[in-house]
C-alpha positions as CSV (number, residue, x, y, z in Angstrom):
1,M,20.1,17.8,26.1
2,A,22.9,16.5,23.9
3,R,23.0,17.8,20.4
4,L,25.4,17.0,17.5
5,N,27.4,20.1,16.5
6,D,25.1,22.0,18.6
7,A,22.6,21.9,15.8
8,L,20.9,18.5,15.4
9,F,20.2,15.7,17.8
10,G,22.8,13.0,18.9
11,K,20.1,10.1,18.9
12,I,16.4,10.0,17.9
13,L,13.8,7.3,18.4
14,I,11.6,6.4,15.6
15,A,8.0,5.7,16.9
16,N,7.0,3.8,13.8
17,R,7.8,0.9,11.4
18,G,7.9,0.0,7.9
19,E,9.2,2.1,4.9
20,I,8.7,5.4,6.9
21,A,11.1,4.3,9.7
22,C,13.6,3.1,7.1
23,R,13.2,6.5,5.3
24,V,13.9,8.6,8.4
25,I,16.8,6.2,9.3
26,R,18.4,7.0,5.8
27,T,18.5,10.8,6.4
28,A,19.4,10.5,10.0
29,R,22.5,8.4,9.1
30,R,23.5,10.9,6.4
31,L,23.4,13.6,9.1
32,G,25.3,11.6,11.7
33,V,22.3,11.3,13.9
34,A,22.0,7.9,15.6
35,T,18.6,6.0,15.5
36,V,16.7,3.7,17.7
37,A,13.9,1.6,16.3
38,V,11.0,0.1,18.3
39,F,9.3,-3.0,17.3
40,S,6.5,-5.4,18.1
41,D,6.7,-9.2,18.4
42,A,5.5,-9.3,14.8
43,D,8.4,-7.0,13.7
44,S,11.3,-8.5,15.6
45,C,13.2,-9.4,12.2
46,A,11.8,-6.3,10.2
47,R,13.8,-4.2,8.0
48,H,13.6,-1.1,10.1
49,V,14.9,-3.1,13.0
50,R,17.9,-4.2,11.0
51,L,18.7,-0.8,9.7
52,A,18.6,1.1,12.9
53,D,21.7,1.5,15.2
54,E,19.7,-0.2,18.0
55,A,16.1,-1.5,18.6
56,I,13.9,-2.0,21.6
57,R,10.9,-4.4,21.9
58,I,7.7,-2.6,22.9
59,G,5.0,-5.3,23.0
60,S,2.8,-7.7,21.0
61,A,1.7,-7.6,17.5
62,Q,-1.4,-5.7,18.4
63,A,-0.8,-2.1,17.6
64,R,-2.5,-0.9,20.9
65,E,0.0,-3.1,22.8
66,S,3.0,-1.6,20.9
67,Y,3.0,1.2,18.3
68,L,0.1,2.9,20.0
69,A,1.3,2.4,23.6
70,I,2.5,5.9,24.6
71,E,4.2,4.9,28.0
72,K,6.1,2.0,26.3
73,I,7.5,4.4,23.6
74,I,8.5,7.0,26.0
75,A,10.1,4.5,28.3
76,A,12.3,3.0,25.3
77,A,13.2,6.6,24.3
78,K,14.4,7.3,27.9
79,A,16.3,4.1,28.3
80,S,18.0,4.5,25.0
81,G,19.2,8.0,25.7
82,A,17.5,9.5,22.7
83,D,17.1,13.2,22.6
84,A,14.0,13.3,20.4
85,I,11.1,11.2,18.9
86,H,10.2,11.2,15.3
87,P,6.7,9.8,14.9
88,G,6.7,9.0,11.2
89,Y,3.1,9.0,9.9
90,G,0.1,7.1,11.3
91,F,-0.1,5.5,14.7
92,L,0.7,8.2,17.3
93,S,1.9,11.0,14.8
94,E,-1.0,13.2,15.3
95,N,-1.9,12.3,18.8
96,P,-1.8,15.4,21.3
97,A,-1.4,13.0,24.3
98,F,1.7,11.6,22.7
99,R,3.1,15.1,22.2
100,E,2.3,15.9,25.8
101,A,4.1,12.8,27.1
102,C,7.2,13.8,25.1
103,D,7.1,17.3,26.5
104,A,6.7,16.1,30.0
105,S,9.5,13.6,29.6
106,G,12.0,16.2,28.3
107,L,11.8,14.7,24.7
108,V,11.8,16.8,21.6
109,F,8.8,15.8,19.5
110,I,9.7,16.1,15.9
111,G,6.5,17.6,14.8
112,P,4.1,20.5,15.3
113,P,3.2,22.2,18.5
114,L,0.6,20.6,20.8
115,E,-2.0,23.5,20.1
116,A,-1.7,22.6,16.2
117,L,-2.2,19.0,16.9
118,R,-5.2,19.6,19.0
119,A,-6.7,22.1,16.6
120,M,-6.2,20.0,13.4
121,G,-6.4,16.6,15.1
122,S,-10.2,16.7,14.9
123,K,-11.4,17.1,11.3
124,S,-14.6,18.6,12.6
125,E,-12.9,21.3,14.9
126,A,-10.3,21.9,12.1
127,K,-13.1,22.9,9.7
128,K,-14.6,25.3,12.3
129,L,-11.2,27.0,12.6
130,M,-10.6,27.2,8.9
131,Q,-14.1,28.8,8.5
132,A,-13.1,31.5,10.9
133,A,-9.7,31.9,9.0
134,G,-11.6,32.6,5.8
135,V,-10.4,29.3,4.1
136,P,-13.1,27.9,1.7
137,L,-15.1,25.0,2.9
138,A,-17.6,22.5,1.4
139,S,-21.0,21.9,3.0
140,G,-21.1,19.3,5.6
141,Y,-21.9,18.5,9.4
142,H,-19.0,18.8,11.8
143,G,-21.0,19.0,15.1
144,D,-20.4,17.1,18.4
145,D,-23.9,15.5,18.4
146,Q,-23.0,12.0,17.3
147,D,-26.6,10.4,17.5
148,A,-27.1,8.1,14.7
149,G,-30.4,9.7,13.9
150,R,-28.9,13.2,14.1
151,L,-26.2,12.2,11.7
152,K,-28.6,10.6,9.3
153,R,-30.8,13.7,9.2
154,E,-27.9,15.9,8.5
155,A,-26.9,13.7,5.8
156,E,-30.3,13.9,4.2
157,A,-30.3,17.7,4.5
158,I,-26.9,17.9,2.8
159,G,-28.0,15.8,0.0
160,F,-26.7,12.4,-1.2
161,P,-24.2,11.3,-2.1
162,V,-22.3,12.1,1.1
163,L,-19.0,11.1,2.6
164,I,-18.9,9.8,6.3
165,K,-15.4,10.3,7.6
166,A,-13.8,9.5,11.0
167,A,-13.2,12.7,12.8
168,L,-9.6,11.6,13.9
169,G,-9.0,9.6,10.7
170,G,-6.8,9.4,7.9
171,G,-5.5,7.2,5.0
172,G,-9.0,6.4,4.0
173,K,-9.8,4.3,7.0
174,G,-13.2,5.1,8.7
175,M,-14.6,6.5,5.6
176,R,-17.6,5.5,3.4
177,R,-19.3,7.2,0.4
178,V,-23.1,6.8,0.9
179,E,-25.5,7.0,-2.1
180,A,-28.7,6.8,-0.4
181,S,-30.5,7.2,2.8
182,A,-31.2,3.5,3.1
183,D,-27.5,2.7,2.9
184,F,-26.4,5.2,5.8
185,D,-27.1,3.1,8.9
186,A,-24.8,0.2,7.8
187,A,-22.1,2.7,6.4
188,L,-22.1,4.5,9.6
189,A,-21.7,1.5,11.7
190,A,-18.6,0.3,9.6
191,C,-17.0,3.7,9.8
192,R,-17.2,3.8,13.5
193,R,-15.9,0.4,13.8
194,E,-12.9,1.1,11.7
195,A,-12.5,4.6,13.3
196,M,-12.4,3.0,16.8
197,A,-9.9,0.3,15.7
198,S,-7.6,2.6,14.0
199,F,-7.8,5.8,15.9
200,G,-9.5,4.8,19.1
201,D,-12.4,7.3,18.6
202,A,-15.7,6.6,16.8
203,K,-16.6,10.3,16.2
204,V,-17.5,11.0,12.6
205,L,-18.3,14.0,10.4
206,I,-20.5,14.2,7.2
207,E,-19.5,16.0,4.0
208,K,-21.1,16.6,0.7
209,Y,-19.5,14.2,-1.8
210,I,-18.3,16.4,-4.8
211,E,-17.9,14.4,-8.1
212,P,-16.2,14.5,-10.2
213,A,-13.4,16.0,-8.0
214,R,-9.6,16.2,-7.8
215,H,-7.7,15.8,-4.6
216,I,-5.0,18.3,-4.5
217,E,-2.9,18.9,-1.5
218,I,-0.3,21.6,-0.6
219,Q,3.0,20.6,1.3
220,I,3.7,23.4,3.8
221,F,6.5,23.9,6.3
222,G,6.9,26.2,9.2
223,D,9.5,27.0,11.8
224,A,9.6,28.4,15.4
225,H,10.5,31.7,14.2
226,G,7.3,32.4,12.3
227,N,8.4,31.4,8.9
228,I,5.9,29.3,6.9
229,V,6.3,28.4,3.1
230,S,4.6,26.4,0.5
231,L,6.4,23.6,-1.2
232,F,3.9,23.4,-4.0
233,E,1.1,20.8,-4.7
234,R,0.6,17.1,-5.1
235,D,-2.2,15.6,-7.1
236,C,-3.5,12.6,-5.1
237,S,-6.8,12.0,-7.1
238,V,-6.2,8.5,-8.1
239,Q,-7.6,6.5,-5.2
240,R,-9.2,3.1,-4.3
241,R,-11.3,2.7,-1.2
242,H,-10.5,6.4,-0.5
243,Q,-6.9,5.6,-0.3
244,K,-4.3,7.2,-2.6
245,V,-2.6,4.9,-5.2
246,L,-0.8,7.3,-7.5
247,E,0.4,10.7,-6.7
248,E,2.4,13.2,-8.7
249,A,3.8,16.8,-8.5
250,P,3.1,19.2,-10.0
251,A,-0.7,18.7,-10.5
252,P,-1.3,18.3,-14.2
253,G,-3.0,21.2,-15.9
254,L,-2.9,23.4,-12.8
255,S,-2.4,26.9,-13.9
256,A,0.5,29.1,-12.1
257,A,-2.4,31.4,-10.9
258,R,-4.3,28.7,-9.2
259,R,-1.2,27.2,-7.8
260,R,-0.4,30.5,-6.0
261,E,-4.0,30.9,-4.8
262,M,-4.1,27.4,-3.3
263,G,-0.5,27.9,-1.8
264,A,-1.7,31.0,-0.2
265,A,-4.7,29.4,1.3
266,A,-2.6,26.6,2.7
267,V,-0.3,29.0,4.3
268,Q,-3.1,31.0,5.7
269,A,-4.5,27.8,7.3
270,A,-1.1,26.9,8.8
271,K,-0.7,30.5,10.2
272,A,-4.0,30.1,11.8
273,V,-2.5,27.5,14.1
274,A,1.1,28.9,14.3
275,Y,2.2,25.8,12.6
276,V,5.8,24.4,13.0
277,G,7.2,21.6,11.0
278,A,5.9,19.5,8.1
279,G,2.3,19.7,7.2
280,T,-0.1,19.0,4.4
281,V,-3.3,21.0,3.6
282,E,-5.7,19.0,1.5
283,F,-8.2,20.4,-0.8
284,I,-11.1,19.0,-2.8
285,V,-11.2,20.7,-6.2
286,A,-14.5,20.8,-8.1
287,P,-14.8,20.5,-11.8
288,D,-15.1,24.4,-12.1
289,G,-11.8,24.7,-10.4
290,A,-13.3,25.9,-6.9
291,F,-11.4,24.4,-4.1
292,F,-12.5,23.5,-0.5
293,F,-10.5,22.8,2.6
294,M,-10.7,19.0,3.4
295,E,-8.2,18.6,6.3
296,M,-4.7,19.3,7.4
297,N,-2.5,16.4,8.2
298,T,0.1,17.6,10.9
299,R,2.8,15.3,9.9
300,L,4.9,14.0,7.1
301,Q,2.8,12.4,4.3
302,V,3.3,9.0,2.5
303,E,3.7,10.8,-0.7
304,H,6.2,13.4,0.4
305,P,9.0,11.9,-2.0
306,V,7.4,13.4,-5.1
307,T,7.7,16.9,-3.4
308,E,11.4,16.1,-2.6
309,C,12.1,15.1,-6.4
310,V,10.6,18.3,-7.8
311,T,12.1,20.7,-5.2
312,G,15.4,19.0,-4.6
313,L,14.8,19.1,-0.9
314,D,15.1,16.6,2.0
315,L,12.0,17.0,4.1
316,V,13.0,14.8,6.9
317,E,16.3,16.8,7.2
318,W,14.0,20.0,7.3
319,Q,12.0,18.3,10.0
320,L,15.1,17.5,12.1
321,R,16.6,21.1,11.7
322,V,13.2,22.8,12.5
323,A,12.7,20.5,15.6
324,A,16.2,21.5,16.7
325,G,15.2,25.2,16.6
326,E,16.8,26.2,13.3
327,P,14.9,28.4,11.0
328,L,13.8,27.1,7.6
329,P,16.7,26.3,5.2
330,K,15.1,28.3,2.4
331,R,12.6,31.2,1.9
332,Q,9.5,30.9,-0.4
333,D,11.5,32.9,-3.3
334,D,14.2,30.3,-3.2
335,I,12.0,27.3,-3.7
336,F,11.4,26.2,-7.4
337,L,9.5,23.4,-9.3
338,N,11.8,21.1,-11.3
339,G,10.2,18.7,-13.7
340,C,7.6,16.1,-12.7
341,A,7.5,13.2,-10.1
342,I,5.1,10.2,-9.9
343,E,4.8,7.8,-7.1
344,A,3.2,4.5,-7.1
345,R,2.1,2.7,-4.0
346,I,3.0,-1.0,-4.1
347,Y,0.7,-3.0,-1.9
348,A,0.4,-6.7,-0.9
349,E,-3.2,-6.9,-2.2
350,D,-5.3,-8.7,-4.7
351,S,-6.7,-6.1,-7.1
352,G,-9.0,-8.6,-8.8
353,K,-10.7,-9.3,-5.4
354,D,-11.7,-5.8,-4.4
355,F,-8.2,-5.0,-3.3
356,L,-8.1,-7.6,-0.5
357,P,-4.8,-7.6,1.5
358,S,-2.5,-10.5,1.1
359,T,-0.2,-12.1,3.5
360,G,2.8,-14.4,3.1
361,T,6.6,-14.5,2.5
362,L,8.3,-12.3,-0.1
363,A,9.9,-15.3,-1.8
364,A,11.4,-12.8,-4.3
365,L,11.6,-9.1,-4.5
366,R,13.4,-7.5,-7.3
367,W,13.3,-3.7,-7.8
368,P,14.4,-1.7,-11.0
369,A,17.8,0.0,-10.8
370,R,18.0,2.9,-8.6
371,G,19.4,6.1,-9.9
372,P,18.6,9.9,-10.4
373,H,15.3,9.1,-12.0
374,V,14.1,6.1,-10.0
375,R,13.9,5.9,-6.3
376,I,12.4,3.0,-4.1
377,D,11.3,3.6,-0.6
378,A,10.8,0.0,0.9
379,G,9.9,-1.3,4.4
380,V,10.7,-4.9,3.4
381,D,13.3,-7.1,1.9
382,Q,13.2,-10.3,0.1
383,G,12.4,-13.2,2.6
384,D,10.4,-10.8,4.9
385,E,6.9,-11.6,5.9
386,I,3.9,-9.5,5.2
387,G,1.5,-10.2,8.1
388,P,-2.1,-9.3,8.8
389,H,-1.5,-6.8,11.5
390,Y,-0.3,-3.6,9.8
391,D,-0.7,-1.6,6.6
392,P,-0.1,-3.9,3.6
393,M,2.3,-1.4,1.8
394,I,5.5,-3.2,0.3
395,A,7.2,-0.1,-1.0
396,K,6.8,3.1,-2.9
397,L,8.1,3.5,-6.4
398,I,9.1,7.0,-7.4
399,V,10.2,8.5,-10.7
400,H,11.4,11.9,-11.8
401,D,12.2,13.5,-15.0
402,D,12.0,16.9,-16.7
403,S,8.4,16.3,-18.2
404,R,5.4,14.5,-17.4
405,A,5.5,12.5,-20.5
406,R,9.2,11.3,-19.7
407,A,8.3,10.6,-16.1
408,L,5.3,8.4,-17.2
409,A,7.6,6.5,-19.6
410,R,10.1,5.9,-16.7
411,M,7.2,4.6,-14.5
412,R,6.0,2.2,-17.1
413,R,9.5,0.7,-17.5
414,A,10.1,0.8,-13.8
415,L,6.9,-1.1,-13.0
416,A,7.9,-3.8,-15.6
417,D,11.1,-4.3,-13.7
418,C,9.2,-4.7,-10.3
419,H,9.2,-8.5,-9.7
420,I,7.3,-9.7,-6.5
421,V,6.7,-13.3,-5.7
422,G,5.1,-14.8,-2.6
423,V,2.2,-12.4,-2.0
424,A,-0.5,-11.0,-4.3
425,N,0.4,-7.6,-5.3
426,N,-0.9,-4.6,-7.4
427,V,2.0,-4.2,-9.8
428,V,0.1,-5.4,-12.8
429,F,-2.9,-3.1,-11.8
430,L,-0.6,-0.1,-11.4
431,S,0.9,-0.9,-14.9
432,R,-2.5,-1.0,-16.4
433,L,-3.5,2.2,-14.5
434,V,-0.6,4.4,-15.7
435,A,-1.5,3.2,-19.3
436,T,-5.1,4.4,-19.2
437,P,-6.0,7.3,-21.5
438,S,-7.3,9.2,-18.5
439,F,-4.2,9.1,-16.7
440,V,-1.8,9.4,-19.7
441,A,-3.9,12.6,-20.6
442,G,-3.7,13.9,-17.1
443,H,-7.5,13.9,-16.7
444,L,-7.4,13.0,-13.0
445,D,-10.2,12.7,-10.6
446,T,-11.3,10.6,-7.7
447,G,-13.6,8.5,-10.1
448,L,-10.8,7.6,-12.5
449,I,-10.4,3.9,-11.3
450,A,-14.1,3.4,-11.6
451,R,-14.4,5.1,-15.0
452,E,-11.4,3.0,-16.4
453,S,-12.5,-0.1,-14.7
454,P,-13.2,-2.2,-17.9
455,K,-9.5,-1.8,-18.8
456,L,-8.2,-2.2,-15.2
457,F,-10.1,-5.3,-14.3
458,A,-10.4,-6.9,-17.7
459,P,-10.0,-10.7,-17.5
460,E,-6.4,-11.8,-18.1
461,D,-5.5,-13.0,-21.5
462,P,-4.4,-16.6,-21.8
463,P,-0.4,-16.7,-21.4
464,P,1.5,-16.3,-24.7
465,A,3.5,-19.2,-26.0
466,D,6.8,-17.4,-25.1
467,A,5.8,-17.2,-21.4
468,I,5.0,-20.9,-21.5
469,F,8.3,-21.7,-23.1
470,V,10.2,-19.5,-20.6
471,A,8.7,-21.7,-17.8
472,A,9.7,-24.8,-19.5
473,L,13.3,-23.5,-20.2
474,A,13.7,-22.4,-16.7
475,A,12.3,-25.8,-15.2
476,L,14.6,-27.7,-17.5
477,A,17.6,-25.8,-16.3
478,C,16.6,-26.4,-12.8
479,E,16.4,-30.1,-13.5
480,R,19.9,-30.2,-15.1
481,A,21.4,-28.2,-12.2
482,S,19.9,-30.5,-9.5
483,P,22.4,-32.8,-7.7
484,P,22.7,-36.5,-8.8
485,R,20.6,-39.2,-7.3
486,G,22.6,-41.8,-5.3
487,N,26.3,-42.0,-4.9
488,D,27.4,-42.7,-8.5
489,P,27.3,-39.4,-10.7
490,L,27.9,-41.6,-13.7
491,S,24.8,-43.7,-13.3
492,P,22.6,-43.5,-16.4
493,W,19.8,-42.8,-14.1
494,N,21.3,-39.3,-13.6
495,A,21.4,-38.5,-17.3
496,R,19.3,-35.4,-18.1
497,D,18.9,-36.2,-21.9
498,N,16.1,-37.9,-23.7
499,W,17.7,-41.3,-24.5
500,R,15.6,-44.3,-24.3
501,L,16.2,-48.0,-25.5
502,S,13.4,-47.4,-28.0
503,G,14.8,-44.1,-29.2
504,E,14.2,-40.6,-28.2
505,E,11.5,-39.7,-26.0
506,P,10.4,-36.1,-25.2
507,R,10.2,-34.8,-21.7
508,L,6.8,-33.8,-20.8
509,L,6.3,-30.8,-18.5
510,N,2.7,-30.4,-17.2
511,F,2.0,-26.9,-16.3
512,T,-1.2,-25.3,-15.1
513,H,-2.1,-21.7,-15.1
514,A,-5.6,-20.3,-14.0
515,D,-7.0,-23.9,-14.1
516,T,-5.9,-24.5,-17.5
517,A,-3.4,-27.3,-18.4
518,Y,-0.4,-26.6,-20.7
519,V,1.7,-29.6,-21.8
520,V,5.1,-28.9,-23.0
521,R,7.0,-31.4,-24.9
522,A,10.8,-31.1,-24.8
523,L,13.6,-32.7,-26.8
524,A,17.3,-31.8,-26.1
525,R,19.3,-30.8,-29.2
526,G,22.8,-30.0,-27.7
527,E,22.6,-26.6,-26.2
528,S,19.1,-26.1,-27.6
529,S,15.8,-27.7,-27.0
530,S,12.9,-28.7,-29.4
531,L,9.8,-27.4,-27.5
532,S,6.1,-27.8,-28.4
533,C,2.9,-26.9,-26.8
534,G,-0.4,-27.4,-28.7
535,E,0.2,-26.1,-32.3
536,A,3.3,-24.2,-31.3
537,R,6.6,-25.7,-32.1
538,V,10.0,-23.8,-31.7
539,T,13.9,-24.3,-31.1
540,A,14.9,-22.5,-28.0
541,K,17.7,-22.1,-25.5
542,A,18.4,-19.6,-22.7
543,E,21.4,-18.3,-20.6
544,H,20.6,-18.0,-17.0
545,D,22.0,-16.0,-13.9
546,D,21.6,-16.7,-10.2
547,N,18.7,-14.2,-10.0
548,G,16.3,-15.9,-12.4
549,R,17.0,-13.4,-15.3
550,M,17.3,-15.2,-18.7
551,R,18.5,-14.2,-22.2
552,V,16.2,-16.4,-24.3
553,A,16.5,-17.4,-27.9
554,I,13.4,-18.7,-29.7
555,D,13.8,-19.5,-33.3
556,D,15.2,-16.2,-34.8
557,R,14.1,-14.0,-31.8
558,I,16.2,-13.0,-28.6
559,F,14.6,-11.3,-25.7
560,S,15.0,-11.0,-21.9
561,A,12.7,-12.7,-19.3
562,T,12.7,-13.6,-15.6
563,A,11.7,-16.8,-14.2
564,I,11.6,-17.5,-10.3
565,S,10.8,-20.7,-8.7
566,T,8.9,-21.1,-5.4
567,G,8.5,-24.7,-4.9
568,A,6.3,-26.2,-7.8
569,D,5.4,-22.7,-9.1
570,W,7.2,-20.7,-11.7
571,A,6.6,-17.0,-11.8
572,V,7.4,-15.8,-15.4
573,F,8.0,-12.0,-15.9
574,L,7.9,-11.0,-19.6
575,D,7.1,-7.7,-21.4
576,G,6.0,-6.0,-18.1
577,R,3.5,-8.8,-17.3
578,M,3.6,-11.8,-14.9
579,W,2.2,-15.3,-15.1
580,T,2.3,-18.1,-12.6
581,F,2.7,-21.6,-13.7
582,Q,2.4,-24.6,-11.6
583,L,4.5,-27.6,-12.7
584,V,2.4,-30.6,-11.9
585,D,4.0,-34.2,-11.3
586,P,1.1,-36.4,-12.5
587,L,2.3,-39.2,-10.3
588,R,1.9,-36.9,-7.1
589,R,-1.1,-34.9,-8.1
590,A,-2.8,-33.9,-4.8
591,A,-6.5,-34.6,-4.5
592,A,-8.7,-31.5,-5.0
593,E,-9.4,-29.8,-1.7
594,H,-12.7,-30.8,-0.2
595,R,-15.0,-28.2,1.3
596,R,-18.5,-28.8,3.0
597,D,-21.3,-27.6,0.7
598,G,-22.7,-24.4,1.8
599,G,-19.5,-23.3,3.6
600,L,-18.0,-19.8,3.4
601,T,-14.3,-19.2,3.8
602,A,-12.1,-16.3,4.9
603,P,-10.9,-14.3,1.8
604,M,-7.9,-13.1,3.9
605,S,-6.1,-13.7,7.1
606,G,-7.4,-11.3,9.7
607,R,-9.8,-10.9,12.9
608,V,-13.5,-11.3,13.0
609,V,-14.9,-8.0,14.2
610,A,-18.6,-8.6,14.0
611,H,-21.5,-10.8,13.3
612,F,-24.6,-9.1,11.6
613,V,-27.2,-11.9,12.0
614,E,-28.2,-14.5,14.5
615,P,-27.6,-18.3,14.0
616,Q,-30.7,-19.9,12.2
617,T,-31.8,-16.5,10.7
618,S,-33.0,-16.4,7.1
619,V,-31.3,-13.8,4.9
620,A,-31.6,-12.4,1.3
621,A,-28.7,-12.9,-1.3
622,G,-26.0,-10.3,-0.7
623,A,-27.1,-9.7,2.9
624,P,-24.1,-8.9,5.3
625,L,-23.3,-11.8,7.5
626,M,-20.1,-10.9,9.2
627,A,-17.2,-8.6,9.0
628,M,-13.5,-9.3,9.1
629,E,-10.6,-6.9,9.7
630,A,-7.0,-7.1,8.4
631,M,-4.3,-4.3,7.9
632,K,-6.6,-1.8,9.5
633,M,-9.2,-2.3,6.7
634,E,-12.7,-4.0,7.1
635,H,-14.2,-6.8,4.7
636,V,-17.9,-7.8,4.9
637,V,-18.7,-11.3,4.1
638,K,-22.1,-11.5,2.4
639,A,-24.6,-14.2,1.7
640,P,-24.0,-15.9,-1.7
641,A,-27.7,-16.7,-2.1
642,A,-31.0,-16.5,-0.2
643,G,-30.9,-19.0,2.6
644,R,-30.2,-19.4,6.3
645,V,-27.0,-19.1,8.5
646,A,-26.8,-22.4,10.4
647,S,-23.9,-21.5,12.6
648,F,-20.8,-19.3,13.0
649,L,-17.6,-21.1,13.5
650,Y,-15.6,-17.9,14.8
651,A,-16.8,-15.4,17.3
652,P,-15.9,-11.7,17.2
653,G,-12.2,-11.2,18.2
654,D,-11.1,-14.5,16.9
655,Q,-8.1,-14.6,14.5
656,V,-8.7,-16.6,11.3
657,S,-6.5,-17.7,8.5
658,E,-7.1,-17.3,4.8
659,G,-9.3,-20.0,3.5
660,S,-10.8,-21.0,6.9
661,E,-14.4,-21.9,6.9
662,L,-16.2,-19.0,8.6
663,L,-19.8,-20.3,8.8
664,T,-22.2,-22.9,7.6
665,F,-24.8,-21.5,5.3
666,E,-27.8,-23.3,3.8
667,P,-29.2,-22.2,0.6
668,E,-33.0,-21.5,0.4
669,D,-33.8,-24.6,-1.6
670,E,-32.0,-26.8,1.0
671,A,-33.2,-24.9,4.1
């Protein structure tokens, strides 16, 4: 097998996509290792394809036909002449059959041994193994009997609330919290559907839901020479839908003694399976500080950058070196914590609509300046599409400084400098989240988002006058820069001033924001403009660059802003907030969209996975009617009132675009 400098691989294939594929490519390039990307039809122009040295198509957009197709990935690796395969995370990264296929084909799998994958691949089997190894466990049911009645009886014996989890799951998929016995059957069915769709196995386990609880995980690393080290902890307690949103290292308030105790337990868990490579041992921590083994992820984690920041290590490089047979680059006594790092996951999702995923084109994508304190791990560039087929992550924003307070200040500033236009995104939500009293004080637990929901989901205030005037200044500048109409540039019809035969007439700019109209009256005054909106009247001017950045002077104040145009919309970024204004031409105002009474529309683009009632069935308000799946997450469409389902317009398996009418519904009074 060809190796570079008799140490690392000459060429590796990355069996993944998005930001993790880009992340692996970055380290491989630094080490002189060539990379091969694989891609589905949906990813033919994706960033990881553009960055890799070569790329090979492996199938259609459906993951089971591409990124989960073991034989296609092995064939691509053999055809490219790769020495090894890096699985990234998700998809096949923890699949024993994939490891077996790599071994049988003479390809090095950059990950743990087959026995470790098998032992930890099933959460239920892993818990049995950890119990035998003396690692503390919370109460739960991890058995093979998957009869729905048995599972429900076990949940009742454990005591509600409980957590149903996919036995082969991860990333919050196939997971539901259940508060009462009456809710169990529906939650179990949903978990099984998500588990089968994401992991190809519907098996689940039941655990006692500990609340309030912290989610603290230990990064471990092992080599083939029997060495295993702890790279300290990460606090991943801040979650929505059981998926992590913010992660940081070290965990706030964790004592040095408890850090050593948890690190020792994690190393003990890794030794129980003779672990090799990067892995994470995850613990649930109760309010009294007791910790319980939750699962072991036999791969690199999404949040690994915070560990890299506080240790100064490149974990992907360690993966490559260990897979090539080298011992760990450092011993435990040579690894130190340095400062604090925080990671924010930036998703294409609408936080105000229960975090529904969003699709579309990234019309604008502007990141804060990268440097020693700010890192961006992105899987997309401006102009790329966010589709319905895969995880909706846009990027990870990571900050690092010598204290938590300074790191938090950098995170607030960096989020304010993230400008994303074209898809709904969670940047404003993240900005609110890192400013909540709980997060600022380091009082972290898995209920933080629910506890702070009045602040996180508060109605948006009306846009300030400054934001409206920035939109107006940007729109006026765009008009002045537009090419002349006709062939005569000196024609008076091309003048951009306010001259009229009867005297000056203000230019009227009709904006709407959140269904509210804002009319700006503008009169040119040399380089400045006199602007008014309602009772607000100012003199304003602005300097513009090609990226939408503006230096704005309003009366006696000067400040910076950004205004980005997408058709008739202007996205204004100011003081860490964003507003979207639509510039309406009164002569071309479109008629309001018409929708049949009683219709229900798709809240997102995705696939119909189930109908829960038959046509002509009477239902109560809030009753589940059908389920849609997009980006590996399931959304249930519920009855808006008591009534009857007249008909379904899409069958299970059909693809549906956002806004499409899903079914006809007759409210009770009409039915």
